[in-house]
N, CA, C and O of each residue as an XYZ file, in Angstrom:
472
protein
N     104.052     60.797    107.812
C     103.346     61.851    108.478
C     104.181     62.439    109.599
O     104.120     63.642    109.851
N     104.972     61.594    110.283
C     105.797     62.074    111.382
C     106.886     63.014    110.866
O     107.256     63.975    111.540
N     107.398     62.728    109.658
C     108.442     63.592    109.114
C     107.878     64.972    108.780
O     108.591     65.969    108.898
N     106.612     65.047    108.365
C     106.005     66.343    108.078
C     105.870     67.188    109.337
O     106.094     68.398    109.299
N     105.505     66.558    110.454
C     105.337     67.327    111.691
C     106.681     67.832    112.201
O     106.755     68.935    112.744
N     107.755     67.041    112.037
C     109.062     67.514    112.484
C     109.573     68.636    111.582
O     110.201     69.575    112.071
N     109.315     68.558    110.273
C     109.724     69.611    109.357
C     108.901     70.872    109.561
O     109.422     71.979    109.430
N     107.624     70.717    109.880
C     106.774     71.893    110.046
C     107.209     72.700    111.267
O     107.109     73.927    111.258
N     107.685     72.038    112.306
C     108.176     72.753    113.474
C     109.434     73.535    113.160
O     109.661     74.604    113.726
N     110.264     73.004    112.251
C     111.504     73.671    111.870
C     111.226     74.801    110.879
O     111.895     75.834    110.927
N     110.267     74.629    109.997
C     109.991     75.611    108.961
C     109.087     76.740    109.449
O     109.054     77.803    108.829
N     108.368     76.539    110.522
C     107.423     77.548    110.980
C     108.096     78.893    111.260
O     107.577     79.911    110.804
N     109.228     78.960    111.986
C     109.853     80.270    112.195
C     110.330     80.905    110.890
O     110.215     82.118    110.715
N     110.867     80.089    109.966
C     111.323     80.624    108.694
C     110.161     81.236    107.912
O     110.272     82.337    107.372
N     109.064     80.519    107.860
C     107.895     81.006    107.134
C     107.301     82.237    107.796
O     106.856     83.157    107.110
N     107.291     82.265    109.114
C     106.757     83.419    109.839
C     107.613     84.656    109.595
O     107.079     85.747    109.395
N     108.935     84.499    109.608
C     109.832     85.625    109.345
C     109.643     86.125    107.921
O     109.610     87.331    107.678
N     109.519     85.191    106.979
C     109.302     85.586    105.585
C     107.982     86.325    105.426
O     107.911     87.326    104.713
N     106.936     85.836    106.088
C     105.624     86.483    106.011
C     105.680     87.892    106.601
O     105.109     88.826    106.036
N     106.373     88.048    107.745
C     106.472     89.363    108.377
C     107.297     90.326    107.522
O     106.967     91.508    107.431
N     108.360     89.832    106.900
C     109.170     90.680    106.022
C     108.352     91.159    104.820
O     108.454     92.319    104.420
N     107.539     90.263    104.244
C     106.687     90.655    103.129
C     105.652     91.684    103.567
O     105.355     92.627    102.834
N     105.107     91.499    104.759
C     104.110     92.441    105.267
C     104.741     93.813    105.515
O     104.129     94.837    105.211
N     105.943     93.843    106.058
C     106.640     95.116    106.267
C     106.898     95.788    104.921
O     106.705     96.995    104.774
N     107.335     94.997    103.943
C     107.575     95.538    102.607
C     106.315     96.128    101.992
O     106.365     97.203    101.394
N     105.183     95.436    102.132
C     103.907     95.956    101.600
C     103.503     97.250    102.304
O     103.036     98.186    101.654
N     103.675     97.310    103.614
C     103.326     98.517    104.356
C     104.191     99.705    103.937
O     103.701    100.828    103.819
N     105.462     99.452    103.716
C     106.353    100.536    103.295
C     106.001    101.005    101.890
O     106.073    102.202    101.609
N     105.624    100.091    101.005
C     105.271    100.466     99.638
C     103.968    101.252     99.567
O     103.751    101.992     98.607
N     103.096    101.108    100.565
C     101.796    101.816    100.565
C     101.938    103.303    100.882
O     101.095    104.098    100.465
N     102.968    103.691    101.600
C     103.090    105.096    101.995
C     103.669    105.911    100.857
O     104.167    105.368     99.871
N     103.595    107.249    101.013
C     104.100    108.143     99.977
C     105.620    107.975     99.850
O     106.296    107.681    100.835
N     106.148    108.160     98.655
C     107.567    107.907     98.389
C     108.527    108.708     99.285
O     109.643    108.258     99.547
N     108.108    109.877     99.750
C     108.998    110.695    100.578
C     109.288    110.040    101.930
O     110.349    110.267    102.510
N     108.368    109.242    102.427
C     108.518    108.635    103.759
C     109.097    107.229    103.711
O     109.411    106.667    104.760
N     109.246    106.650    102.542
C     109.691    105.256    102.428
C     111.078    105.028    103.022
O     111.279    104.059    103.754
N     112.029    105.895    102.723
C     113.390    105.713    103.244
C     113.411    105.776    104.762
O     114.112    105.004    105.416
N     112.628    106.712    105.323
C     112.574    106.810    106.786
C     111.992    105.547    107.403
O     112.477    105.072    108.430
N     110.962    105.007    106.782
C     110.340    103.789    107.305
C     111.264    102.581    107.147
O     111.302    101.713    108.020
N     112.009    102.519    106.043
C     112.974    101.429    105.875
C     114.032    101.483    106.971
O     114.388    100.460    107.556
N     114.529    102.686    107.242
C     115.544    102.850    108.285
C     114.973    102.510    109.660
O     115.656    101.897    110.481
N     113.736    102.900    109.910
C     113.087    102.580    111.175
C     112.939    101.067    111.341
O     113.232    100.529    112.409
N     112.491    100.386    110.299
C     112.338     98.933    110.369
C     113.674     98.252    110.612
O     113.766     97.331    111.424
N     114.700     98.696    109.919
C     116.031     98.110    110.096
C     116.533     98.331    111.521
O     117.068     97.413    112.143
N     116.364     99.537    112.034
C     116.821     99.857    113.389
C     116.078     99.030    114.425
O     116.696     98.505    115.351
N     114.782     98.906    114.288
C     113.993     98.141    115.253
C     114.385     96.664    115.249
O     114.494     96.046    116.309
N     114.592     96.107    114.077
C     114.991     94.700    113.996
C     116.375     94.503    114.597
O     116.606     93.549    115.339
N     117.290     95.404    114.277
C     118.646     95.304    114.822
C     118.624     95.403    116.352
O     119.308     94.635    117.029
N     117.851     96.332    116.895
C     117.757     96.466    118.350
C     117.141     95.219    118.975
O     117.604     94.751    120.015
N     116.121     94.693    118.357
C     115.424     93.531    118.905
C     116.333     92.312    118.957
O     116.333     91.571    119.940
N     117.102     92.108    117.905
C     117.929     90.905    117.822
C     119.234     91.060    118.593
O     119.560     90.218    119.429
N     119.977     92.116    118.326
C     121.325     92.222    118.863
C     121.379     92.801    120.263
O     122.057     92.241    121.124
N     120.690     93.899    120.520
C     120.812     94.551    121.817
C     120.104     93.768    122.917
O     120.630     93.670    124.025
N     118.953     93.222    122.649
C     118.275     92.420    123.664
C     118.989     91.097    123.867
O     119.040     90.591    124.989
N     119.537     90.529    122.813
C     120.282     89.279    122.928
C     121.553     89.470    123.743
O     121.934     88.573    124.496
N     122.220     90.611    123.616
C     123.426     90.900    124.394
C     123.090     91.022    125.872
O     123.842     90.544    126.722
N     121.965     91.661    126.185
C     121.577     91.840    127.577
C     121.308     90.511    128.259
O     121.594     90.363    129.448
N     120.769     89.550    127.540
C     120.485     88.245    128.121
C     121.781     87.523    128.432
O     121.892     86.880    129.476
N     122.772     87.616    127.538
C     124.029     86.908    127.742
C     124.843     87.491    128.888
O     125.500     86.747    129.617
N     124.812     88.803    129.059
C     125.614     89.390    130.114
C     125.046     89.057    131.479
O     125.794     89.053    132.458
N     123.765     88.779    131.586
C     123.173     88.437    132.865
C     123.555     87.046    133.334
O     123.447     86.757    134.526
N     123.996     86.179    132.441
C     124.317     84.804    132.796
C     125.663     84.686    133.507
O     125.839     83.786    134.328
N     126.607     85.564    133.216
C     127.950     85.459    133.768
C     128.017     85.960    135.195
O     127.009     86.329    135.796
N     129.231     85.963    135.719
C     129.439     86.451    137.070
C     129.405     87.977    137.065
O     129.644     88.598    136.029
N     129.111     88.583    138.210
C     129.088     90.048    138.261
C     130.481     90.614    138.019
O     131.476     89.963    138.336
N     130.563     91.804    137.468
C     131.873     92.367    137.172
C     132.656     92.633    138.455
O     132.088     92.943    139.502
N     133.955     92.503    138.342
C     134.824     92.733    139.496
C     134.839     94.220    139.832
O     134.693     95.054    138.939
N     135.012     94.556    141.090
C     135.076     95.970    141.450
C     136.298     96.631    140.817
O     137.296     95.974    140.520
N     136.200     97.920    140.622
C     137.249     98.670    139.942
C     138.477     98.816    140.841
O     138.362     99.230    141.994
N     139.642     98.476    140.312
C     140.905     98.696    141.001
C     141.747     99.588    140.100
O     142.121     99.175    139.003
N     142.050    100.795    140.541
C     142.733    101.763    139.676
C     144.231    101.531    139.510
O     144.914    102.370    138.923
N     144.758    100.425    140.008
C     146.195    100.180    139.939
C     146.694    100.132    138.492
O     147.659    100.814    138.147
N     146.053     99.343    137.659
C     146.486     99.219    136.263
C     146.291    100.525    135.498
O     147.133    100.903    134.682
N     145.180    101.212    135.762
C     144.951    102.501    135.110
C     146.018    103.502    135.519
O     146.473    104.302    134.701
N     146.418    103.457    136.789
C     147.447    104.370    137.273
C     148.778    104.154    136.587
O     149.476    105.112    136.257
N     149.135    102.895    136.371
C     150.391    102.603    135.679
C     150.336    103.152    134.253
O     151.299    103.757    133.782
N     149.221    102.945    133.575
C     149.067    103.449    132.214
C     149.149    104.969    132.187
O     149.837    105.536    131.338
N     148.461    105.631    133.101
C     148.482    107.099    133.141
C     149.877    107.607    133.485
O     150.313    108.625    132.948
N     150.579    106.914    134.369
C     151.946    107.312    134.728
C     152.860    107.263    133.504
O     153.603    108.212    133.255
N     152.817    106.177    132.743
C     153.645    106.064    131.544
C     153.233    107.078    130.477
O     154.086    107.641    129.791
N     151.948    107.309    130.339
C     151.468    108.304    129.388
C     151.978    109.692    129.775
O     152.430    110.454    128.920
N     151.903    110.015    131.066
C     152.404    111.303    131.536
C     153.896    111.443    131.354
O     154.379    112.521    131.008
N     154.647    110.354    131.583
C     156.107    110.409    131.400
C     156.451    110.702    129.944
O     157.350    111.494    129.662
N     155.746    110.070    129.032
C     155.993    110.331    127.616
C     155.582    111.729    127.214
O     156.272    112.382    126.430
N     154.463    112.194    127.744
C     153.963    113.511    127.388
C     154.779    114.626    128.036
O     154.780    115.756    127.548
N     155.466    114.321    129.120
C     156.247    115.358    129.796
C     157.398    115.859    128.919
O     157.856    116.986    129.105
N     157.873    115.054    127.975
C     158.910    115.502    127.059
C     158.373    116.505    126.048
O     159.113    117.366    125.572
N     157.084    116.397    125.717
C     156.477    117.283    124.723
C     155.900    118.523    125.393
O     156.159    119.646    124.962
N     155.120    118.316    126.448
C     154.462    119.417    127.150
C     154.551    119.136    128.642
O     153.717    118.430    129.208
N     155.567    119.694    129.261
C     155.936    119.382    130.628
C     154.845    119.455    131.675
O     154.649    118.479    132.399
N     154.116    120.571    131.797
C     153.126    120.672    132.875
C     152.018    119.620    132.791
O     151.599    119.071    133.810
N     151.553    119.344    131.593
C     150.491    118.342    131.433
C     151.034    116.951    131.732
O     150.366    116.147    132.382
N     152.221    116.669    131.269
C     152.844    115.375    131.536
C     153.063    115.147    133.013
O     152.803    114.058    133.525
N     153.544    116.178    133.705
C     153.772    116.053    135.148
C     152.450    115.879    135.905
O     152.378    115.121    136.872
N     151.410    116.583    135.459
C     150.097    116.430    136.098
C     149.559    115.019    135.897
O     148.988    114.434    136.818
N     149.736    114.475    134.706
C     149.303    113.100    134.453
C     150.111    112.105    135.277
O     149.565    111.128    135.789
N     151.407    112.353    135.402
C     152.231    111.466    136.221
C     151.783    111.499    137.679
O     151.741    110.463    138.341
N     151.447    112.697    138.182
C     150.951    112.812    139.545
C     149.624    112.060    139.698
O     149.418    111.341    140.676
N     148.743    112.231    138.735
C     147.473    111.497    138.766
C     147.689    109.992    138.719
O     147.007    109.240    139.416
N     148.628    109.559    137.905
C     148.950    108.135    137.823
C     149.477    107.598    139.136
O     149.110    106.500    139.556
N     150.336    108.365    139.787
C     150.850    107.942    141.093
C     149.737    107.842    142.137
O     149.724    106.927    142.959
N     148.815    108.788    142.092
C     147.668    108.729    143.021
C     146.844    107.475    142.762
O     146.446    106.786    143.702
N     146.588    107.177    141.494
C     145.827    105.969    141.163
C     146.569    104.714    141.613
O     145.956    103.780    142.129
N     147.884    104.690    141.419
C     148.664    103.518    141.821
C     148.582    103.324    143.330
O     148.367    102.210    143.809
N     148.756    104.418    144.080
C     148.660    104.320    145.542
C     147.278    103.863    145.980
O     147.142    103.019    146.865
N     146.255    104.429    145.352
C     144.878    104.057    145.675
C     144.653    102.573    145.393
O     144.071    101.870    146.219
N     145.106    102.093    144.242
C     144.956    100.686    143.885
C     145.730     99.769    144.815
O     145.266     98.680    145.151
N     146.931    100.217    145.237
C     147.721     99.411    146.166
C     147.020     99.305    147.516
O     147.021     98.240    148.134
N     146.429    100.387    147.970
C     145.686    100.354    149.245
C     144.491     99.422    149.137
O     144.238     98.629    150.044
N     143.759     99.509    148.043
C     142.594     98.622    147.843
C     143.051     97.160    147.858
O     142.436     96.321    148.516
N     144.129     96.861    147.133
C     144.623     95.473    147.104
C     145.080     95.008    148.484
O     144.820     93.871    148.878
N     145.750     95.876    149.208
C     146.226     95.533    150.547
C     145.065     95.267    151.495
O     145.091     94.307    152.265
N     144.030     96.133    151.435
C     142.852     95.960    152.299
C     142.135     94.655    151.970
O     141.693     93.953    152.879
N     142.013     94.322    150.705
C     141.366     93.062    150.321
C     142.168     91.858    150.824
O     141.594     90.867    151.277
N     143.482     91.950    150.743
C     144.331     90.851    151.182
C     144.251     90.680    152.701
O     144.259     89.551    153.193
N     144.175     91.782    153.446
C     144.091     91.717    154.893
C     142.736     91.164    155.334
O     142.665     90.359    156.262
N     141.666     91.594    154.671
C     140.316     91.113    155.018
C     140.117     89.667    154.618
O     139.497     88.899    155.354
N     140.623     89.293    153.484
C     140.346     87.957    152.952
C     141.423     87.030    153.169
O     141.326     85.868    152.773
């Protein structure tokens, strides 16, 4: 008898999911054929959102808060991108290089201020 109670606790979610899937299938089959595809897509979307998107939100809340943005690395990337693009289209490449330099300076100041404070 004890083995039945332990198995019933494990099988209950499986049986409930199967019952709900059958009920959704019956409801979709009852409507007119023109609306069936829309209802199938709606059911799929709702299940996907319920399982994946809500589950992702729970996991992200457990970790540490994201670090503040430091544009130093982005500036280096933009600087190199601008240098490469300056050979193809000079004004845009030079503008990107200038933007990259600004980001690098901004990131260096942020890092310096953090180091001085901390």
